[in-house]
KEVO-212845 format. One record per residue: residue number from 0; residue in three letters; chain; x, y, z of N, C-alpha, C, O, CB in turn. Coordinates in steps of 0.2 Angstrom, whole numbers. Last residue first. Glycine has a CB too. Layout:
<pt><pos>NUM</pos><code>Ala</code><unit>A</unit><n_u>X</n_u><n_v>Y</n_v><n_w>Z</n_w><ca_u>X</ca_u><ca_v>Y</ca_v><ca_w>Z</ca_w><c_u>X</c_u><c_v>Y</c_v><c_w>Z</c_w><o_u>X</o_u><o_v>Y</o_v><o_w>Z</o_w><cb_u>X</cb_u><cb_v>Y</cb_v><cb_w>Z</cb_w></pt>
...
//
This chain:
<pt><pos>68</pos><code>Arg</code><unit>A</unit><n_u>130</n_u><n_v>6</n_v><n_w>-144</n_w><ca_u>131</ca_u><ca_v>0</ca_v><ca_w>-148</ca_w><c_u>132</c_u><c_v>1</c_v><c_w>-155</c_w><o_u>133</o_u><o_v>-3</o_v><o_w>-159</o_w><cb_u>125</cb_u><cb_v>-4</cb_v><cb_w>-147</cb_w></pt>
<pt><pos>67</pos><code>Lys</code><unit>A</unit><n_u>127</n_u><n_v>19</n_v><n_w>-139</n_w><ca_u>134</ca_u><ca_v>16</ca_v><ca_w>-138</ca_w><c_u>135</c_u><c_v>10</c_v><c_w>-142</c_w><o_u>141</o_u><o_v>9</o_v><o_w>-144</o_w><cb_u>134</cb_u><cb_v>14</cb_v><cb_w>-131</cb_w></pt>
<pt><pos>66</pos><code>Phe</code><unit>A</unit><n_u>116</n_u><n_v>26</n_v><n_w>-140</n_w><ca_u>120</ca_u><ca_v>26</ca_v><ca_w>-146</ca_w><c_u>126</c_u><c_v>22</c_v><c_w>-145</c_w><o_u>131</o_u><o_v>23</o_v><o_w>-149</o_w><cb_u>121</cb_u><cb_v>33</cb_v><cb_w>-149</cb_w></pt>
<pt><pos>65</pos><code>Leu</code><unit>A</unit><n_u>111</n_u><n_v>26</n_v><n_w>-127</n_w><ca_u>107</ca_u><ca_v>23</ca_v><ca_w>-132</ca_w><c_u>111</c_u><c_v>22</c_v><c_w>-138</c_w><o_u>110</o_u><o_v>17</o_v><o_w>-142</o_w><cb_u>101</cb_u><cb_v>28</cb_v><cb_w>-133</cb_w></pt>
<pt><pos>64</pos><code>Arg</code><unit>A</unit><n_u>121</n_u><n_v>32</n_v><n_w>-119</n_w><ca_u>120</ca_u><ca_v>25</ca_v><ca_w>-118</ca_w><c_u>116</c_u><c_v>22</c_v><c_w>-124</c_w><o_u>117</o_u><o_v>16</o_v><o_w>-126</o_w><cb_u>117</cb_u><cb_v>23</cb_v><cb_w>-112</cb_w></pt>
<pt><pos>63</pos><code>Thr</code><unit>A</unit><n_u>119</n_u><n_v>45</n_v><n_w>-123</n_w><ca_u>126</ca_u><ca_v>42</ca_v><ca_w>-125</ca_w><c_u>125</c_u><c_v>34</c_v><c_w>-124</c_w><o_u>128</o_u><o_v>30</o_v><o_w>-128</o_w><cb_u>131</cb_u><cb_v>44</cb_v><cb_w>-121</cb_w></pt>
<pt><pos>62</pos><code>Ile</code><unit>A</unit><n_u>107</n_u><n_v>47</n_v><n_w>-117</n_w><ca_u>107</ca_u><ca_v>47</ca_v><ca_w>-124</ca_w><c_u>114</c_u><c_v>44</c_v><c_w>-127</c_w><o_u>114</o_u><o_v>40</o_v><o_w>-132</o_w><cb_u>107</cb_u><cb_v>55</cb_v><cb_w>-127</cb_w></pt>
<pt><pos>61</pos><code>Phe</code><unit>A</unit><n_u>111</n_u><n_v>47</n_v><n_w>-104</n_w><ca_u>106</ca_u><ca_v>42</ca_v><ca_w>-106</ca_w><c_u>106</c_u><c_v>42</c_v><c_w>-114</c_w><o_u>106</o_u><o_v>36</o_v><o_w>-117</o_w><cb_u>99</cb_u><cb_v>45</cb_v><cb_w>-104</cb_w></pt>
<pt><pos>60</pos><code>Arg</code><unit>A</unit><n_u>120</n_u><n_v>57</n_v><n_w>-103</n_w><ca_u>122</ca_u><ca_v>50</ca_v><ca_w>-101</ca_w><c_u>117</c_u><c_v>45</c_v><c_w>-104</c_w><o_u>119</o_u><o_v>40</o_v><o_w>-107</o_w><cb_u>123</cb_u><cb_v>49</cb_v><cb_w>-94</cb_w></pt>
<pt><pos>59</pos><code>Phe</code><unit>A</unit><n_u>111</n_u><n_v>68</n_v><n_w>-105</n_w><ca_u>117</ca_u><ca_v>67</ca_v><ca_w>-110</ca_w><c_u>119</c_u><c_v>60</c_v><c_w>-109</c_w><o_u>120</o_u><o_v>56</o_v><o_w>-114</o_w><cb_u>122</cb_u><cb_v>72</cb_v><cb_w>-108</cb_w></pt>
<pt><pos>58</pos><code>Leu</code><unit>A</unit><n_u>102</n_u><n_v>67</n_v><n_w>-94</n_w><ca_u>100</ca_u><ca_v>66</ca_v><ca_w>-101</ca_w><c_u>105</c_u><c_v>65</c_v><c_w>-106</c_w><o_u>105</o_u><o_v>60</o_v><o_w>-110</o_w><cb_u>96</cb_u><cb_v>73</cb_v><cb_w>-104</cb_w></pt>
<pt><pos>57</pos><code>Lys</code><unit>A</unit><n_u>111</n_u><n_v>70</n_v><n_w>-84</n_w><ca_u>108</ca_u><ca_v>64</ca_v><ca_w>-84</ca_w><c_u>105</c_u><c_v>62</c_v><c_w>-91</c_w><o_u>106</o_u><o_v>56</o_v><o_w>-94</o_w><cb_u>102</cb_u><cb_v>63</cb_v><cb_w>-79</cb_w></pt>
<pt><pos>56</pos><code>Ala</code><unit>A</unit><n_u>114</n_u><n_v>83</n_v><n_w>-87</n_w><ca_u>120</ca_u><ca_v>78</ca_v><ca_w>-88</ca_w><c_u>117</c_u><c_v>71</c_v><c_w>-88</c_w><o_u>119</o_u><o_v>67</o_v><o_w>-91</o_w><cb_u>124</cb_u><cb_v>79</cb_v><cb_w>-81</cb_w></pt>
<pt><pos>55</pos><code>Ala</code><unit>A</unit><n_u>102</n_u><n_v>90</n_v><n_w>-86</n_w><ca_u>105</ca_u><ca_v>90</ca_v><ca_w>-92</ca_w><c_u>111</c_u><c_v>84</c_v><c_w>-93</c_w><o_u>111</o_u><o_v>81</o_v><o_w>-98</o_w><cb_u>109</cb_u><cb_v>96</cb_v><cb_w>-94</cb_w></pt>
<pt><pos>54</pos><code>Glu</code><unit>A</unit><n_u>100</n_u><n_v>88</n_v><n_w>-72</n_w><ca_u>95</ca_u><ca_v>85</ca_v><ca_w>-77</ca_w><c_u>98</c_u><c_v>84</c_v><c_w>-84</c_w><o_u>98</o_u><o_v>79</o_v><o_w>-88</o_w><cb_u>89</cb_u><cb_v>89</cb_v><cb_w>-78</cb_w></pt>
<pt><pos>53</pos><code>Ser</code><unit>A</unit><n_u>114</n_u><n_v>84</n_v><n_w>-63</n_w><ca_u>110</ca_u><ca_v>88</ca_v><ca_w>-65</ca_w><c_u>105</c_u><c_v>85</c_v><c_w>-71</c_w><o_u>107</o_u><o_v>80</o_v><o_w>-73</o_w><cb_u>113</cb_u><cb_v>95</cb_v><cb_w>-68</cb_w></pt>
<pt><pos>52</pos><code>Glu</code><unit>A</unit><n_u>125</n_u><n_v>77</n_v><n_w>-57</n_w><ca_u>118</ca_u><ca_v>74</ca_v><ca_w>-56</ca_w><c_u>112</c_u><c_v>79</c_v><c_w>-59</c_w><o_u>107</o_u><o_v>78</o_v><o_w>-57</o_w><cb_u>117</cb_u><cb_v>73</cb_v><cb_w>-49</cb_w></pt>
<pt><pos>51</pos><code>Trp</code><unit>A</unit><n_u>136</n_u><n_v>84</n_v><n_w>-61</n_w><ca_u>135</ca_u><ca_v>77</ca_v><ca_w>-63</ca_w><c_u>128</c_u><c_v>74</c_v><c_w>-62</c_w><o_u>126</o_u><o_v>70</o_v><o_w>-66</o_w><cb_u>140</cb_u><cb_v>72</cb_v><cb_w>-59</cb_w></pt>
<pt><pos>50</pos><code>Gly</code><unit>A</unit><n_u>140</n_u><n_v>97</n_v><n_w>-57</n_w><ca_u>134</ca_u><ca_v>96</ca_v><ca_w>-61</ca_w><c_u>133</c_u><c_v>89</c_v><c_w>-63</c_w><o_u>129</o_u><o_v>88</o_v><o_w>-68</o_w><cb_u>134</cb_u><cb_v>100</cb_v><cb_w>-66</cb_w></pt>
<pt><pos>49</pos><code>Met</code><unit>A</unit><n_u>150</n_u><n_v>99</n_v><n_w>-49</n_w><ca_u>152</ca_u><ca_v>100</ca_v><ca_w>-56</ca_w><c_u>146</c_u><c_v>99</c_v><c_w>-60</c_w><o_u>146</o_u><o_v>99</o_v><o_w>-66</o_w><cb_u>158</cb_u><cb_v>96</cb_v><cb_w>-58</cb_w></pt>
<pt><pos>48</pos><code>Ala</code><unit>A</unit><n_u>145</n_u><n_v>95</n_v><n_w>-37</n_w><ca_u>147</ca_u><ca_v>102</ca_v><ca_w>-37</ca_w><c_u>148</c_u><c_v>103</c_v><c_w>-45</c_w><o_u>146</o_u><o_v>109</o_v><o_w>-47</o_w><cb_u>153</cb_u><cb_v>103</cb_v><cb_w>-33</cb_w></pt>
<pt><pos>47</pos><code>Arg</code><unit>A</unit><n_u>144</n_u><n_v>81</n_v><n_w>-38</n_w><ca_u>138</ca_u><ca_v>85</ca_v><ca_w>-38</ca_w><c_u>139</c_u><c_v>92</c_v><c_w>-39</c_w><o_u>135</o_u><o_v>96</o_v><o_w>-42</o_w><cb_u>135</cb_u><cb_v>84</cb_v><cb_w>-31</cb_w></pt>
<pt><pos>46</pos><code>Lys</code><unit>A</unit><n_u>157</n_u><n_v>77</n_v><n_w>-39</n_w><ca_u>153</ca_u><ca_v>76</ca_v><ca_w>-44</ca_w><c_u>147</c_u><c_v>80</c_v><c_w>-44</c_w><o_u>145</o_u><o_v>83</o_v><o_w>-49</o_w><cb_u>151</cb_u><cb_v>69</cb_v><cb_w>-45</cb_w></pt>
<pt><pos>45</pos><code>Ala</code><unit>A</unit><n_u>161</n_u><n_v>81</n_v><n_w>-25</n_w><ca_u>164</ca_u><ca_v>84</ca_v><ca_w>-31</ca_w><c_u>160</c_u><c_v>83</c_v><c_w>-38</c_w><o_u>159</o_u><o_v>88</o_v><o_w>-41</o_w><cb_u>171</cb_u><cb_v>82</cb_v><cb_w>-32</cb_w></pt>
<pt><pos>44</pos><code>Arg</code><unit>A</unit><n_u>153</n_u><n_v>72</n_v><n_w>-18</n_w><ca_u>152</ca_u><ca_v>80</ca_v><ca_w>-17</ca_w><c_u>155</c_u><c_v>83</c_v><c_w>-23</c_w><o_u>152</o_u><o_v>88</o_v><o_w>-26</o_w><cb_u>155</cb_u><cb_v>82</cb_v><cb_w>-11</cb_w></pt>
<pt><pos>43</pos><code>Arg</code><unit>A</unit><n_u>159</n_u><n_v>60</n_v><n_w>-22</n_w><ca_u>152</ca_u><ca_v>61</ca_v><ca_w>-23</ca_w><c_u>150</c_u><c_v>69</c_v><c_w>-23</c_w><o_u>147</o_u><o_v>71</o_v><o_w>-27</o_w><cb_u>147</cb_u><cb_v>58</cb_v><cb_w>-18</cb_w></pt>
<pt><pos>42</pos><code>Lys</code><unit>A</unit><n_u>172</n_u><n_v>62</n_v><n_w>-16</n_w><ca_u>171</ca_u><ca_v>61</ca_v><ca_w>-24</ca_w><c_u>164</c_u><c_v>62</c_v><c_w>-26</c_w><o_u>163</o_u><o_v>66</o_v><o_w>-31</o_w><cb_u>173</cb_u><cb_v>54</cb_v><cb_w>-25</cb_w></pt>
<pt><pos>41</pos><code>Ala</code><unit>A</unit><n_u>168</n_u><n_v>63</n_v><n_w>-3</n_w><ca_u>172</ca_u><ca_v>68</ca_v><ca_w>-6</ca_w><c_u>171</c_u><c_v>68</c_v><c_w>-14</c_w><o_u>170</o_u><o_v>73</o_v><o_w>-17</o_w><cb_u>179</cb_u><cb_v>69</cb_v><cb_w>-4</cb_w></pt>
<pt><pos>40</pos><code>Asn</code><unit>A</unit><n_u>163</n_u><n_v>50</n_v><n_w>-1</n_w><ca_u>159</ca_u><ca_v>56</ca_v><ca_w>0</ca_w><c_u>162</c_u><c_v>62</c_v><c_w>-3</c_w><o_u>158</o_u><o_v>66</o_v><o_w>-6</o_w><cb_u>157</cb_u><cb_v>57</cb_v><cb_w>8</cb_w></pt>
<pt><pos>39</pos><code>Lys</code><unit>A</unit><n_u>175</n_u><n_v>42</n_v><n_w>-2</n_w><ca_u>169</ca_u><ca_v>41</ca_v><ca_w>-7</ca_w><c_u>164</c_u><c_v>47</c_v><c_w>-7</c_w><o_u>162</o_u><o_v>49</o_v><o_w>-12</o_w><cb_u>165</cb_u><cb_v>35</cb_v><cb_w>-5</cb_w></pt>
<pt><pos>38</pos><code>Pro</code><unit>A</unit><n_u>183</n_u><n_v>47</n_v><n_w>8</n_w><ca_u>185</ca_u><ca_v>48</ca_v><ca_w>1</ca_w><c_u>179</c_u><c_v>47</c_v><c_w>-4</c_w><o_u>178</o_u><o_v>51</o_v><o_w>-8</o_w><cb_u>190</cb_u><cb_v>43</cb_v><cb_w>0</cb_w></pt>
<pt><pos>37</pos><code>Ala</code><unit>A</unit><n_u>174</n_u><n_v>44</n_v><n_w>20</n_w><ca_u>176</ca_u><ca_v>51</ca_v><ca_w>18</ca_w><c_u>178</c_u><c_v>51</c_v><c_w>11</c_w><o_u>176</o_u><o_v>56</o_v><o_w>8</o_w><cb_u>181</cb_u><cb_v>53</cb_v><cb_w>23</cb_w></pt>
<pt><pos>36</pos><code>Asn</code><unit>A</unit><n_u>172</n_u><n_v>31</n_v><n_w>25</n_w><ca_u>168</ca_u><ca_v>33</ca_v><ca_w>19</ca_w><c_u>170</c_u><c_v>40</c_v><c_w>17</c_w><o_u>167</o_u><o_v>43</o_v><o_w>12</o_w><cb_u>161</cb_u><cb_v>33</cb_v><cb_w>21</cb_w></pt>
<pt><pos>35</pos><code>Leu</code><unit>A</unit><n_u>180</n_u><n_v>30</n_v><n_w>36</n_w><ca_u>181</ca_u><ca_v>26</ca_v><ca_w>31</ca_w><c_u>178</c_u><c_v>28</c_v><c_w>24</c_w><o_u>180</o_u><o_v>27</o_v><o_w>19</o_w><cb_u>179</cb_u><cb_v>19</cb_v><cb_w>33</cb_w></pt>
<pt><pos>34</pos><code>Val</code><unit>A</unit><n_u>175</n_u><n_v>40</n_v><n_w>45</n_w><ca_u>182</ca_u><ca_v>41</ca_v><ca_w>42</ca_w><c_u>183</c_u><c_v>36</c_v><c_w>36</c_w><o_u>186</o_u><o_v>39</o_v><o_w>31</o_w><cb_u>187</cb_u><cb_v>39</cb_v><cb_w>48</cb_w></pt>
<pt><pos>33</pos><code>Lys</code><unit>A</unit><n_u>162</n_u><n_v>35</n_v><n_w>47</n_w><ca_u>163</ca_u><ca_v>41</ca_v><ca_w>44</ca_w><c_u>170</c_u><c_v>42</c_v><c_w>41</c_w><o_u>170</o_u><o_v>46</o_v><o_w>36</o_w><cb_u>161</cb_u><cb_v>47</cb_v><cb_w>50</cb_w></pt>
<pt><pos>32</pos><code>Thr</code><unit>A</unit><n_u>165</n_u><n_v>23</n_v><n_w>53</n_w><ca_u>163</ca_u><ca_v>22</ca_v><ca_w>46</ca_w><c_u>163</c_u><c_v>29</c_v><c_w>43</c_w><o_u>164</o_u><o_v>30</o_v><o_w>37</o_w><cb_u>156</cb_u><cb_v>19</cb_v><cb_w>45</cb_w></pt>
<pt><pos>31</pos><code>Val</code><unit>A</unit><n_u>168</n_u><n_v>28</n_v><n_w>66</n_w><ca_u>173</ca_u><ca_v>24</ca_v><ca_w>62</ca_w><c_u>171</c_u><c_v>24</c_v><c_w>54</c_w><o_u>175</o_u><o_v>25</o_v><o_w>50</o_w><cb_u>174</cb_u><cb_v>17</cb_v><cb_w>64</cb_w></pt>
<pt><pos>30</pos><code>Asn</code><unit>A</unit><n_u>156</n_u><n_v>34</n_v><n_w>70</n_w><ca_u>162</ca_u><ca_v>38</ca_v><ca_w>69</ca_w><c_u>168</c_u><c_v>34</c_v><c_w>65</c_w><o_u>172</o_u><o_v>38</o_v><o_w>62</o_w><cb_u>165</cb_u><cb_v>39</cb_v><cb_w>77</cb_w></pt>
<pt><pos>29</pos><code>Tyr</code><unit>A</unit><n_u>148</n_u><n_v>23</n_v><n_w>70</n_w><ca_u>147</ca_u><ca_v>28</ca_v><ca_w>65</ca_w><c_u>153</c_u><c_v>33</c_v><c_w>64</c_w><o_u>154</o_u><o_v>35</o_v><o_w>59</o_w><cb_u>140</cb_u><cb_v>32</cb_v><cb_w>66</cb_w></pt>
<pt><pos>28</pos><code>Ile</code><unit>A</unit><n_u>151</n_u><n_v>16</n_v><n_w>81</n_w><ca_u>153</ca_u><ca_v>13</ca_v><ca_w>75</ca_w><c_u>152</c_u><c_v>18</c_v><c_w>69</c_w><o_u>156</o_u><o_v>18</o_v><o_w>64</o_w><cb_u>148</cb_u><cb_v>7</cb_v><cb_w>74</cb_w></pt>
<pt><pos>27</pos><code>Gly</code><unit>A</unit><n_u>149</n_u><n_v>20</n_v><n_w>94</n_w><ca_u>153</ca_u><ca_v>24</ca_v><ca_w>91</ca_w><c_u>155</c_u><c_v>21</c_v><c_w>84</c_w><o_u>160</o_u><o_v>23</o_v><o_w>81</o_w><cb_u>160</cb_u><cb_v>25</cb_v><cb_w>95</cb_w></pt>
<pt><pos>26</pos><code>Leu</code><unit>A</unit><n_u>139</n_u><n_v>14</n_v><n_w>102</n_w><ca_u>145</ca_u><ca_v>11</ca_v><ca_w>102</ca_w><c_u>151</c_u><c_v>15</c_v><c_w>98</c_w><o_u>157</o_u><o_v>13</o_v><o_w>99</o_w><cb_u>144</cb_u><cb_v>4</cb_v><cb_w>98</cb_w></pt>
<pt><pos>25</pos><code>Asp</code><unit>A</unit><n_u>128</n_u><n_v>23</n_v><n_w>100</n_w><ca_u>131</ca_u><ca_v>23</ca_v><ca_w>106</ca_w><c_u>138</c_u><c_v>19</c_v><c_w>106</c_w><o_u>142</o_u><o_v>21</o_v><o_w>110</o_w><cb_u>126</cb_u><cb_v>19</cb_v><cb_w>111</cb_w></pt>
<pt><pos>24</pos><code>Arg</code><unit>A</unit><n_u>126</n_u><n_v>21</n_v><n_w>86</n_w><ca_u>128</ca_u><ca_v>27</ca_v><ca_w>88</ca_w><c_u>131</c_u><c_v>27</c_v><c_w>95</c_w><o_u>136</o_u><o_v>30</o_v><o_w>96</o_w><cb_u>122</cb_u><cb_v>32</cb_v><cb_w>89</cb_w></pt>
<pt><pos>23</pos><code>Lys</code><unit>A</unit><n_u>122</n_u><n_v>7</n_v><n_w>87</n_w><ca_u>128</ca_u><ca_v>9</ca_v><ca_w>83</ca_w><c_u>130</c_u><c_v>16</c_v><c_w>85</c_w><o_u>136</o_u><o_v>17</o_v><o_w>85</o_w><cb_u>126</cb_u><cb_v>9</cb_v><cb_w>76</cb_w></pt>
<pt><pos>22</pos><code>Leu</code><unit>A</unit><n_u>110</n_u><n_v>9</n_v><n_w>95</n_w><ca_u>115</ca_u><ca_v>5</ca_v><ca_w>97</ca_w><c_u>122</c_u><c_v>7</c_v><c_w>94</c_w><o_u>127</o_u><o_v>7</o_v><o_w>97</o_w><cb_u>114</cb_u><cb_v>-2</cb_v><cb_w>97</cb_w></pt>
<pt><pos>21</pos><code>Gln</code><unit>A</unit><n_u>102</n_u><n_v>17</n_v><n_w>86</n_w><ca_u>104</ca_u><ca_v>20</ca_v><ca_w>92</ca_w><c_u>110</c_u><c_v>16</c_v><c_w>95</c_w><o_u>115</o_u><o_v>19</o_v><o_w>98</o_w><cb_u>98</cb_u><cb_v>20</cb_v><cb_w>97</cb_w></pt>
<pt><pos>20</pos><code>Lys</code><unit>A</unit><n_u>100</n_u><n_v>7</n_v><n_w>76</n_w><ca_u>104</ca_u><ca_v>13</ca_v><ca_w>74</ca_w><c_u>106</c_u><c_v>17</c_v><c_w>81</c_w><o_u>112</o_u><o_v>19</o_v><o_w>81</o_w><cb_u>99</cb_u><cb_v>18</cb_v><cb_w>70</cb_w></pt>
<pt><pos>19</pos><code>Lys</code><unit>A</unit><n_u>93</n_u><n_v>-2</n_v><n_w>83</n_w><ca_u>99</ca_u><ca_v>-4</ca_v><ca_w>80</ca_w><c_u>103</c_u><c_v>2</c_v><c_w>78</c_w><o_u>110</o_u><o_v>2</o_v><o_w>80</o_w><cb_u>99</cb_u><cb_v>-8</cb_v><cb_w>73</cb_w></pt>
<pt><pos>18</pos><code>Ala</code><unit>A</unit><n_u>81</n_u><n_v>5</n_v><n_w>85</n_w><ca_u>85</ca_u><ca_v>2</ca_v><ca_w>91</ca_w><c_u>92</c_u><c_v>1</c_v><c_w>88</c_w><o_u>97</o_u><o_v>2</o_v><o_w>92</o_w><cb_u>82</cb_u><cb_v>-4</cb_v><cb_w>94</cb_w></pt>
<pt><pos>17</pos><code>Ala</code><unit>A</unit><n_u>76</n_u><n_v>7</n_v><n_w>72</n_w><ca_u>78</ca_u><ca_v>13</ca_v><ca_w>77</ca_w><c_u>83</c_u><c_v>11</c_v><c_w>82</c_w><o_u>88</o_u><o_v>14</o_v><o_w>84</o_w><cb_u>72</cb_u><cb_v>17</cb_v><cb_w>79</cb_w></pt>
<pt><pos>16</pos><code>Thr</code><unit>A</unit><n_u>73</n_u><n_v>-6</n_v><n_w>69</n_w><ca_u>78</ca_u><ca_v>-2</ca_v><ca_w>65</ca_w><c_u>81</c_u><c_v>4</c_v><c_w>69</c_w><o_u>87</o_u><o_v>5</o_v><o_w>69</o_w><cb_u>75</cb_u><cb_v>1</cb_v><cb_w>58</cb_w></pt>
<pt><pos>15</pos><code>Ile</code><unit>A</unit><n_u>63</n_u><n_v>-9</n_v><n_w>78</n_w><ca_u>70</ca_u><ca_v>-13</ca_v><ca_w>78</ca_w><c_u>75</c_u><c_v>-9</c_v><c_w>74</c_w><o_u>81</o_u><o_v>-9</o_v><o_w>77</o_w><cb_u>69</cb_u><cb_v>-20</cb_v><cb_w>74</cb_w></pt>
<pt><pos>14</pos><code>Gly</code><unit>A</unit><n_u>51</n_u><n_v>-5</n_v><n_w>78</n_w><ca_u>56</ca_u><ca_v>-1</ca_v><ca_w>81</ca_w><c_u>62</c_u><c_v>-4</c_v><c_w>81</c_w><o_u>67</o_u><o_v>-1</o_v><o_w>85</o_w><cb_u>54</cb_u><cb_v>1</cb_v><cb_w>88</cb_w></pt>
<pt><pos>13</pos><code>Leu</code><unit>A</unit><n_u>40</n_u><n_v>-10</n_v><n_w>71</n_w><ca_u>42</ca_u><ca_v>-13</ca_v><ca_w>77</ca_w><c_u>47</c_u><c_v>-9</c_v><c_w>81</c_w><o_u>48</o_u><o_v>-10</o_v><o_w>87</o_w><cb_u>44</cb_u><cb_v>-20</cb_v><cb_w>77</cb_w></pt>
<pt><pos>12</pos><code>Val</code><unit>A</unit><n_u>41</n_u><n_v>-3</n_v><n_w>59</n_w><ca_u>35</ca_u><ca_v>-2</ca_v><ca_w>63</ca_w><c_u>37</c_u><c_v>-5</c_v><c_w>70</c_w><o_u>34</o_u><o_v>-2</o_v><o_w>75</o_w><cb_u>30</cb_u><cb_v>-6</cb_v><cb_w>60</cb_w></pt>
<pt><pos>11</pos><code>Thr</code><unit>A</unit><n_u>54</n_u><n_v>-8</n_v><n_w>54</n_w><ca_u>53</ca_u><ca_v>-1</ca_v><ca_w>56</ca_w><c_u>47</c_u><c_v>0</c_v><c_w>60</c_w><o_u>47</o_u><o_v>4</o_v><o_w>65</o_w><cb_u>52</cb_u><cb_v>3</cb_v><cb_w>49</cb_w></pt>
<pt><pos>10</pos><code>Lys</code><unit>A</unit><n_u>51</n_u><n_v>-22</n_v><n_w>52</n_w><ca_u>56</ca_u><ca_v>-20</ca_v><ca_w>57</ca_w><c_u>55</c_u><c_v>-12</c_v><c_w>59</c_w><o_u>56</o_u><o_v>-11</o_v><o_w>65</o_w><cb_u>63</cb_u><cb_v>-21</cb_v><cb_w>54</cb_w></pt>
<pt><pos>9</pos><code>Leu</code><unit>A</unit><n_u>41</n_u><n_v>-21</n_v><n_w>42</n_w><ca_u>39</ca_u><ca_v>-23</ca_v><ca_w>49</ca_w><c_u>44</c_u><c_v>-21</c_v><c_w>54</c_w><o_u>42</o_u><o_v>-19</o_v><o_w>60</o_w><cb_u>38</cb_u><cb_v>-31</cb_v><cb_w>49</cb_w></pt>
<pt><pos>8</pos><code>Ser</code><unit>A</unit><n_u>43</n_u><n_v>-6</n_v><n_w>33</n_w><ca_u>44</ca_u><ca_v>-13</ca_v><ca_w>34</ca_w><c_u>42</c_u><c_v>-15</c_v><c_w>41</c_w><o_u>41</o_u><o_v>-10</o_v><o_w>45</o_w><cb_u>51</cb_u><cb_v>-15</cb_v><cb_w>33</cb_w></pt>
<pt><pos>7</pos><code>Pro</code><unit>A</unit><n_u>30</n_u><n_v>5</n_v><n_w>26</n_w><ca_u>36</ca_u><ca_v>4</ca_v><ca_w>31</ca_w><c_u>37</c_u><c_v>-4</c_v><c_w>32</c_w><o_u>32</o_u><o_v>-7</o_v><o_w>32</o_w><cb_u>35</cb_u><cb_v>8</cb_v><cb_w>37</cb_w></pt>
<pt><pos>6</pos><code>Lys</code><unit>A</unit><n_u>26</n_u><n_v>7</n_v><n_w>9</n_w><ca_u>24</ca_u><ca_v>6</ca_v><ca_w>16</ca_w><c_u>30</c_u><c_v>4</c_v><c_w>20</c_w><o_u>35</o_u><o_v>1</o_v><o_w>17</o_w><cb_u>19</cb_u><cb_v>0</cb_v><cb_w>16</cb_w></pt>
<pt><pos>5</pos><code>Arg</code><unit>A</unit><n_u>32</n_u><n_v>21</n_v><n_w>0</n_w><ca_u>31</ca_u><ca_v>14</ca_v><ca_w>1</ca_w><c_u>29</c_u><c_v>13</c_v><c_w>8</c_w><o_u>29</o_u><o_v>17</o_v><o_w>12</o_w><cb_u>38</cb_u><cb_v>10</cb_v><cb_w>0</cb_w></pt>
<pt><pos>4</pos><code>Tyr</code><unit>A</unit><n_u>28</n_u><n_v>35</n_v><n_w>-1</n_w><ca_u>30</ca_u><ca_v>31</ca_v><ca_w>-7</ca_w><c_u>30</c_u><c_v>24</c_v><c_w>-6</c_w><o_u>28</o_u><o_v>20</o_v><o_w>-11</o_w><cb_u>38</cb_u><cb_v>33</cb_v><cb_w>-8</cb_w></pt>
<pt><pos>3</pos><code>Arg</code><unit>A</unit><n_u>14</n_u><n_v>43</n_v><n_w>7</n_w><ca_u>20</ca_u><ca_v>38</ca_v><ca_w>8</ca_w><c_u>22</c_u><c_v>35</c_v><c_w>1</c_w><o_u>17</o_u><o_v>33</o_v><o_w>-3</o_w><cb_u>19</cb_u><cb_v>33</cb_v><cb_w>13</cb_w></pt>
<pt><pos>2</pos><code>Ile</code><unit>A</unit><n_u>10</n_u><n_v>59</n_v><n_w>7</n_w><ca_u>8</ca_u><ca_v>53</ca_v><ca_w>4</ca_w><c_u>15</c_u><c_v>48</c_v><c_w>4</c_w><o_u>20</o_u><o_v>51</o_v><o_w>2</o_w><cb_u>5</cb_u><cb_v>53</cb_v><cb_w>-3</cb_w></pt>
<pt><pos>1</pos><code>Arg</code><unit>A</unit><n_u>6</n_u><n_v>70</n_v><n_w>20</n_w><ca_u>11</ca_u><ca_v>68</ca_v><ca_w>15</ca_w><c_u>10</c_u><c_v>60</c_v><c_w>13</c_w><o_u>8</o_u><o_v>56</o_v><o_w>17</o_w><cb_u>18</cb_u><cb_v>68</cb_v><cb_w>19</cb_w></pt>
<pt><pos>0</pos><code>Met</code><unit>A</unit><n_u>-5</n_u><n_v>83</n_v><n_w>22</n_w><ca_u>-4</ca_u><ca_v>76</ca_v><ca_w>23</ca_w><c_u>1</c_u><c_v>74</c_v><c_w>18</c_w><o_u>0</o_u><o_v>75</o_v><o_w>12</o_w><cb_u>-10</cb_u><cb_v>72</cb_v><cb_w>23</cb_w></pt>
//
């Protein structure tokens, strides 16, 4: 059994969220936003590939923030 991190919202329980997502898929809105978000996604993938989100990098950024002042 998987333990939930948070309880689902009322909209999720009622199925409103799923209906809105299906409508957006049917209208093709996600195809437009996929093109518009491509540069941001490429930047994020590049950062991830070079280890920007690794535990060591997170620790280093945390320590530099502590001693920034």
